[in-house]
C-alpha distance (Angstrom), angle and dihedral (degrees) to the residues before:
residue distance angle dihedral
M1 . . .
A2 3.78 . .
W3 3.80 90.2 .
R4 3.82 89.4 74.9
S5 3.81 90.7 70.5
Q6 3.83 89.8 50.2
L7 3.80 95.2 65.6
S8 3.79 94.9 95.7
R9 3.82 91.8 46.5
N10 3.79 94.5 52.8
L11 3.82 104.3 28.6
K12 3.79 134.3 54.3
E13 3.80 94.0 -163.4
L14 3.80 139.6 -0.2
R15 3.81 122.4 -153.1
I16 3.79 125.7 -172.1
L17 3.79 117.3 -169.3
F18 3.80 126.6 -169.9
C19 3.79 145.5 141.5
Q20 3.80 117.9 -98.0
K21 3.81 94.2 -136.8
S22 3.80 113.4 19.6
P23 3.80 119.5 109.7
S24 3.82 90.7 -134.0
S25 3.83 89.5 62.3
A26 3.83 95.0 47.4
P27 3.84 95.6 96.7
T28 3.81 90.6 47.5
R29 3.80 91.9 49.9
S30 3.79 89.5 48.8
F31 3.83 91.1 48.1
V32 3.81 90.7 53.3
E33 3.80 92.4 47.3
S34 3.80 91.7 49.3
N35 3.81 100.4 40.3
Y36 3.81 111.8 25.0
K37 3.80 96.0 86.7
E38 3.82 93.8 50.6
L39 3.81 93.7 44.4
K40 3.80 91.7 49.4
T41 3.82 92.7 45.3
L42 3.81 90.9 52.3
N43 3.83 92.8 43.3
P44 3.81 106.3 31.0
K45 3.82 96.8 165.2
L46 3.81 96.9 44.7
P47 3.81 113.5 102.0
I48 3.81 106.0 -123.9
L49 3.78 106.2 -174.5
I50 3.79 120.5 -164.0
R51 3.80 111.8 -162.5
E52 3.79 120.8 -171.6
C53 3.78 118.4 -169.8
S54 3.78 128.7 165.8
G55 3.79 112.1 -106.3
I56 3.81 97.4 3.7
E57 3.78 121.6 141.0
P58 3.84 112.0 -114.2
Q59 3.81 111.3 -102.7
I60 3.76 141.3 161.7
W61 3.82 122.1 -147.1
A62 3.78 130.0 -168.9
R63 3.80 123.5 -163.7
Y64 3.78 116.4 -155.9
D65 3.80 135.3 -176.9
M66 3.80 118.0 -54.3
G67 3.82 91.5 27.7
I68 3.79 94.2 -73.1
E69 3.80 112.4 155.4
R70 3.79 132.7 -171.4
G71 3.76 127.0 -172.9
I72 3.78 136.4 -169.1
R73 3.79 126.9 -159.5
L74 3.79 110.1 -129.4
E75 3.80 101.4 -168.0
G76 3.79 110.2 129.1
L77 3.81 94.4 13.6
T78 3.80 124.5 123.7
E79 3.81 123.6 -133.5
P80 3.84 92.9 -96.3
Q81 3.81 89.5 49.5
I82 3.80 90.6 50.2
S83 3.79 89.1 51.2
K84 3.82 89.3 51.2
A85 3.82 90.5 49.0
L86 3.80 89.7 53.9
E87 3.80 90.6 47.2
D88 3.82 89.1 52.4
L89 3.83 90.4 52.4
V90 3.81 90.3 50.8
E91 3.81 91.1 49.8
A92 3.81 90.1 48.1
G93 3.80 88.1 55.3
A94 3.79 90.7 53.3
S95 3.80 91.2 51.4
L96 3.82 91.3 47.7
K97 3.80 89.8 53.6
G98 3.79 90.3 51.0
A99 3.80 91.9 48.9
S100 3.81 94.5 47.2
G101 3.79 91.8 51.7
K102 3.81 93.7 58.7
K103 3.77 120.7 96.3
A104 3.78 122.3 -139.0
């Protein structure tokens, strides 16, 4: 899972939103509990914001260069699927960097 160490290279900020109690947020809560420490250790300067709000739909948001943001709804996803969603956001950041570096 080398992509986990690439978060800080491809993202400016990562936000994870979920409800503290709802069953639909349970996999997201579990993902945060299982993965936050490793992600933060591998990316110590990257802001990883965990936002809990009663009744909110679980989501993950990535902010890239130039204020570009992309989000993914996590409702109904398992922990491995949430991990894949995060990996996809990291890869999207790499492709955005490549596209912004090209001259017309």
